[in-house]
C-alpha positions, 0 to 999 in steps of 0.5 A, spaced: 701 656 708 705 655 701 712 658 704 712 654 710 711 648 706 716 650 700 722 653 704 724 646 708 723 642 701 728 647 698 733 646 704 732 639 703 733 639 696 739 643 696 742 639 702 741 632 698 744 636 691 750 638 695 751 631 698 750 627 691 755 632 688 760 630 694 759 623 694 758 621 686 765 622 684 768 618 691 763 612 689 765 612 681 772 612 684 771 607 689 767 602 684 770 604 678 764 604 674 766 603 666 762 609 663 762 611 656 763 619 658 768 621 664 
């Protein structure tokens, strides 16, 4: 039961993480947010 619920959750988390890593630099470059650290 647990494996059936956990597997799709991990799948979604990995996809969201990849999407965030890809879009984060694009958003920062487009909006030019003034951050103390690069």
